[in-house]
LOGUTOR-695260 format. One line per 8 residues: number of its first residue (from 1); their letters; for each residue x, y, z of C-alpha. Coordinates in Angstrom, 1 decimal, always signed. Each point is the difference from the previous one (the first is absolute). Example, Ala and Ser with C-alpha at 12.3 -4.5 7.8 and 13.67 -1.06 7.14 Angstrom:
REM LOGUTOR-695260
1> as> +12.3 -4.5 +7.8; +1.4 +3.4 -0.7;
This chain:
REM LOGUTOR-695260
1> xxxxxxxx> +29.4 -54.1 +72.1; +3.1 +1.6 +1.5; +0.1 +2.9 +2.4; -0.4 +3.3 -1.7; +3.2 +2.0 +0.5; +1.9 +2.9 -1.5; +3.5 -0.8 -1.3; +2.8 +2.5 -0.2;
9> xxxxxxxx> +3.8 +0.0 -0.5; +2.3 +0.2 +3.0; +3.7 -0.1 +1.0; +1.7 -2.2 +2.6; +1.8 +2.5 +2.2; +1.7 -2.3 +2.6; +0.1 -3.4 +1.5; +0.9 -1.1 +3.5;
17> xxxxxxxx> +0.1 -3.5 +1.6; -2.1 -0.4 +3.1; +0.9 -3.7 +0.5; +2.0 -2.5 -2.0; -3.0 -0.6 -2.2; -2.2 +3.1 +0.3; +0.9 +3.1 -2.0; -1.6 +3.5 +0.3;
25> xxxxxxxx> -0.6 +1.8 -3.3; -0.5 +3.8 -0.3; -2.0 +0.9 -3.1; -0.7 +3.4 -1.5; -3.1 +0.1 -2.2; -0.6 +2.4 -2.8; -3.0 +2.3 +0.0; -2.0 +1.1 +3.0;
33> xxxxxxxx> +0.9 -1.9 +3.2; -3.0 -1.9 +1.5; +0.6 -0.3 +3.7; -0.8 -3.5 +1.2; -2.2 -0.9 +3.0; +1.1 -2.6 +2.6; -0.3 -3.5 -1.5; +0.5 +1.1 -3.6;
41> xxxxxxxx> +2.0 -1.7 -2.7; +1.3 +0.7 -3.4; +0.3 -2.3 -3.0; +3.4 -0.2 -1.7; +0.6 -1.3 -3.5; +2.7 -2.7 +0.0; +1.5 -2.3 -2.6; -0.5 -3.7 +0.7;
49> xxxxxxxx> +1.1 -2.6 -2.6; +0.5 +2.6 -2.6; -3.5 +1.5 +0.2; -1.5 +2.9 +2.0; -2.0 -0.8 +3.1; -1.1 +2.0 +3.1; +0.6 -0.5 +3.7; -1.7 +1.7 +2.9;
57> xxxxxxxx> +2.1 +1.4 +2.9; -1.2 +1.6 +3.2; +1.2 +3.6 +0.5; +2.3 +0.6 +2.9; -0.5 +3.1 +2.1; -2.0 +3.2 -0.6; +2.0 +0.9 -3.1; -0.9 +3.8 +0.3;
65> xxxxxxxx> +3.3 +1.0 -1.7; -1.0 -1.0 -3.5; +1.7 -3.4 +0.0; -1.7 -3.4 +0.3; +1.8 -2.6 +2.1; -0.6 -3.7 -0.4; +1.8 -3.0 +1.6; +0.6 -3.1 -2.2;
73> xxxxxxxx> +0.9 -3.4 +1.5; +2.2 -2.1 -2.3; -1.8 -3.3 -0.5; +1.6 -3.1 -1.5; -3.2 -1.6 -1.0; -1.8 +3.1 -1.2; -1.2 +0.6 -3.6; +3.1 +2.2 -0.5;
81> xxxxxxxx> -1.3 +3.5 +1.0; +2.2 +0.3 +3.1; +3.1 -1.1 -2.0; -0.7 +2.7 -2.6; -0.5 +2.7 +2.6; +3.3 -1.0 +1.7; +1.8 +0.2 -3.3; -0.8 +3.7 -0.3;
89> xxxxxxxx> +2.5 +2.8 +0.9; -0.7 +3.6 +0.8; -0.9 +2.0 -3.1; -2.0 -2.8 -1.5; -3.2 +0.9 -1.8; -3.3 -1.5 +1.3; -3.6 -0.1 -0.8; -2.2 +0.2 +3.1;
97> xxxxxxxx> -3.7 +0.5 +0.9; -1.5 +2.7 +2.2; -0.7 -1.3 +3.5; -2.9 -2.4 +0.6; -1.3 -1.3 +3.4; -1.6 -3.3 +0.9; +1.1 +0.3 +3.6; -1.6 +3.1 +1.5;
105> xxxxxxxx> +0.8 +1.2 +3.5; -3.1 +1.2 +1.8; +0.3 +2.9 +2.3; -1.4 +0.7 +3.5; -0.1 -3.5 +1.3; +0.4 -0.5 +3.7; +3.1 -2.3 -0.4; +1.9 -1.7 -2.8;
113> xxxxxxxx> +2.2 -3.2 -0.3; +2.4 +0.1 -2.9; +1.3 -3.5 -0.8; +2.8 -0.5 -2.5; +1.9 -3.1 -1.1; +3.2 +0.3 -2.0; -0.2 +2.2 -3.0; -3.6 +0.8 +1.1;
121> xxxxxxxx> +1.5 +2.7 +2.1; +0.0 +2.4 -3.0; -3.7 +1.2 +0.1; -0.1 -0.5 +3.8; +3.0 +2.4 +0.5; -1.9 +2.8 -1.8; -3.1 -0.6 +2.1; +2.0 +0.1 +3.2;
129> xxxxxxxx> +1.5 +3.3 -0.8; -3.3 +1.4 -1.0; -1.7 -1.2 +3.3; +2.9 +1.3 +2.1; -0.3 +3.4 -1.7; -3.6 +0.3 +1.1; +0.6 -1.3 +3.5; -2.1 -3.1 -0.5;
137> xxxxxxxx> +0.1 -3.0 +2.4; +1.7 -2.9 -1.8; +2.7 -2.6 +0.2; +2.0 -1.6 -2.8; +0.8 -3.7 +0.2; +2.8 -0.8 -2.4; +1.0 -3.6 -0.6; +2.9 -1.4 -2.1;
145> xxxxxxxx> +2.1 -3.1 -0.2; +3.4 +1.4 +0.8; +1.1 +3.3 +1.6; +1.9 +0.9 -3.2; -3.4 -0.1 -1.8; -1.3 +2.9 +1.9; -0.6 +2.7 -2.6; -0.6 +3.6 +1.3;
153> xxxxxxxx> +0.2 -1.2 +3.6; +2.4 +2.7 +1.1; -2.0 +2.7 -1.7; -3.2 -1.3 +1.7; +1.6 -0.1 +3.4; +1.2 +3.6 -0.4; -3.5 +1.2 -1.2; -2.4 -2.0 +2.1;
161> xxxxxxxx> +2.1 -1.2 +3.0; -1.5 -2.7 +2.2; -3.1 -0.3 -2.1; +2.2 -2.3 -2.2; +0.1 -3.6 +1.1; +2.4 -2.4 -1.8; -0.4 -3.8 -0.3; +3.0 -1.8 -1.5;
169> xxxxxxxx> -0.7 -3.7 -0.8; +3.6 -1.3 +0.4; +0.0 +1.6 +3.5; -3.2 -1.7 +1.0; -2.2 +3.1 -0.5; -3.7 -0.7 -0.7; -3.0 +2.3 -0.3; -2.8 -1.0 +2.3;
177> xxxxxxxx> -2.8 +1.0 -2.2; -2.7 -1.2 +2.3; +1.3 +2.1 +2.9; +0.7 +3.1 -2.2; -3.5 +0.0 -1.5; -1.6 -0.7 +3.4; +1.5 +3.3 +1.4; -0.9 +2.1 -3.0;
185> xxxxxxxx> -2.5 +2.7 +0.9; -3.6 -0.5 -1.2; -0.3 +1.6 -3.4; +3.8 -0.4 -0.5; +1.3 -1.2 -3.4; +2.7 -2.5 -1.0; +2.1 +0.6 -3.1; +2.1 -3.0 -1.3;
193> xxxxxxxx> +2.5 -0.4 -2.8; +2.2 -3.0 -0.4; +0.2 -3.6 -1.2; -3.2 -1.9 -0.6; +0.5 -2.1 +3.2; +0.0 +3.2 +2.1; -3.0 +1.3 -1.7; -2.0 -3.2 +0.4;
201> xxxxxxxx> +1.0 -0.2 +3.7; -1.1 +3.6 +0.5; -3.3 -0.6 -1.8; -0.7 -3.1 +2.1; +0.7 +1.5 +3.4; -1.9 +3.2 -1.0; -3.0 -2.1 -0.9; +0.2 -2.0 +3.2;
209> xxxxxxxx> +0.1 +3.2 +2.0; -3.5 +0.9 -1.4; +1.2 +3.5 -1.1; -1.6 +1.6 -3.1; +1.5 -1.2 -3.2; +0.4 +3.5 -1.4; +2.4 +1.0 +2.8; +2.6 -2.4 -1.3;
217> xxxxxxxx> +2.0 +1.4 -3.0; +2.7 -1.8 -1.9; +2.4 +0.2 -2.9; +1.3 -3.0 -1.9; +2.9 -1.0 -2.1; -0.5 -3.0 -2.2; +3.5 -1.6 +0.2; -0.5 -1.2 +3.6;
225> xxxxxxxx> -1.1 -3.6 -0.4; +0.5 -3.0 +2.2; +2.2 -1.6 -2.7; +2.8 +1.3 -2.1; -1.2 +0.9 -3.5; +0.6 -2.8 -2.6; -1.3 -0.7 -3.5; -3.3 -1.9 -0.4;
233> xxxxxxxx> -2.4 -0.9 -2.8; -3.6 +1.2 -0.4; -2.3 -2.3 -1.9; -3.3 +1.3 -1.5; -1.8 -3.0 -1.6; -2.9 +2.0 -1.4; +2.4 +2.2 -2.0; +2.4 -2.8 -0.8;
241> xxxxxxxx> +2.9 +2.0 +1.5; +2.9 -0.8 +2.3; +1.7 +3.2 +1.2; +3.4 -0.1 +1.6; +0.5 +2.5 +2.8; +3.7 +0.9 +0.6; +1.4 +0.7 +3.4; +0.2 +3.7 -0.6;
249> xxxxxxxx> -3.5 +0.5 -1.5; -3.5 +0.0 +1.5; -2.6 -2.4 -1.1; -2.1 +2.9 -1.1; +2.7 +1.4 -2.3; +0.8 -3.5 -1.4; -3.7 -0.6 -0.9; -0.3 +3.4 -1.6;
257> xxxxxxxx> +3.1 -0.6 -2.0; -1.4 -3.3 -1.2; -3.2 +1.8 -1.3; -2.3 -0.9 +2.8; -2.4 +2.9 +0.6; +0.2 +1.1 +3.7; -1.8 +2.5 +2.2; +2.0 +1.7 +2.7;
265> xxxxxxxx> +0.5 +3.2 +1.9; +2.2 +0.2 +3.1; +2.7 -2.6 -1.0; +0.7 -0.2 +3.8; -2.3 -2.8 +1.1; -2.5 +2.3 +1.5; -3.0 +0.4 -2.4; -0.6 -3.6 -1.1;
273> xxxxxxxx> -0.9 +1.0 -3.6; +2.7 -2.3 -1.5; -1.0 -3.1 +2.0; -0.5 -3.2 -2.0; -1.6 -3.3 +0.9; +2.3 -2.9 +0.8; -1.0 -3.3 -1.6; +3.0 -2.0 +1.2;
281> xxxxxxxx> +3.4 +0.6 +1.5; +3.2 -2.1 +0.0; +2.1 +1.7 +2.7; -0.9 +2.6 +2.6; -1.9 +3.2 -0.7; +2.0 +2.9 +1.6; -2.8 +2.4 +0.7; +1.7 +3.5 +0.2;
289> xxxxxxxx> -3.2 +2.1 +0.0; -1.9 +1.7 +2.7; -3.3 -0.1 -1.9; -1.0 -3.6 +1.0; -0.6 -1.1 +3.6; +2.1 -2.7 +1.6; -3.0 -2.4 -0.4; -0.3 +0.8 -3.7;
297> xxxxxxxx> +3.7 -0.5 -0.6; -0.2 -3.4 +1.8; -2.8 -1.0 -2.4; +2.3 +0.7 -3.0; -2.9 +0.9 -2.3; +1.5 +3.2 -1.4; +3.3 +1.9 +0.0; +0.9 +3.6 -0.8;
305> xxxxxxxx> +2.2 -0.3 -3.1; +1.7 +3.3 +0.6; +2.0 -1.1 +3.0; -0.7 -3.7 +0.8; +2.1 -2.9 -1.3; +0.4 -3.7 +0.1; +2.9 -1.7 +1.7; +1.3 -3.4 -1.2;
313> xxxxxxxx> -2.3 -0.7 -2.9; -2.8 +1.3 -2.3; -3.5 +1.3 +0.2; -3.1 -0.6 -2.2; -2.4 +2.9 -0.2; -3.0 +1.2 -1.9; -0.3 +3.5 -1.4; -2.1 +1.8 -2.6;
321> xxxx> +1.9 +0.9 -3.1; -0.3 +3.7 -0.4; +2.7 +0.4 -2.6; -1.1 +2.0 -3.0;
């Protein structure tokens, strides 16, 4: 069960490199322009391995001029969507969706913390501009590995000034999540987008603080595992199948391609609908979801097939065969 979206044709108007591996795309859609809300994304049809697929990209900025802007990080171990996007030149024809939003920004809160890691700055950037426009009390904590990886840093400094706080790993910069959350006003909210390690750390510290669960909001991207993506095998004894999962394909996609009936929705490791029972694993399960708790991940009873993988071996699972 995929997200219900409206597709339309579009044209790539321009591209601009924000960092050595992050590129900004300006896209003009056909038909009536749907103005996005902060935290929105669009889906873009890409070609991967000779077949059509779709990727979801956060919208950058308010986009009130009739153009959608997205930033795409070129990933060596991705399924190929980023490489396809980077191959496009201005004038290219695209098929995109109208904006959707799984990462809503609440209004009227006493204070906000916006926490971004790496390419996770894309939705956070838009939220920061929206909050600044309304005079809200917020601070943006932006972490990256190297200073050259700071995308949109200059734009943010110009627009929000000293509400931007930069943390560069190679320069010893680290976000003190415990201290930041401790000084957040009661009723304040934390918005997080970045690698899975950052999300898990934020969830853990937030829980330890005793603050309400619904005042922590987060966005995920499923390529942020603890291990580099590599091929692995999925064994399904009850169906008599062994499915090979290539480096650039998700377990969910590989199972579907092999005729295994699957249930799914978000394809982002958030809803848990695609989770399957683990019978045995030879290697390490790289849990990349935000659906299961740290304790559940440690138990290794289930994994979300849309984002999680196996490092250094194979996995044996059980699943109902829903193929027609």
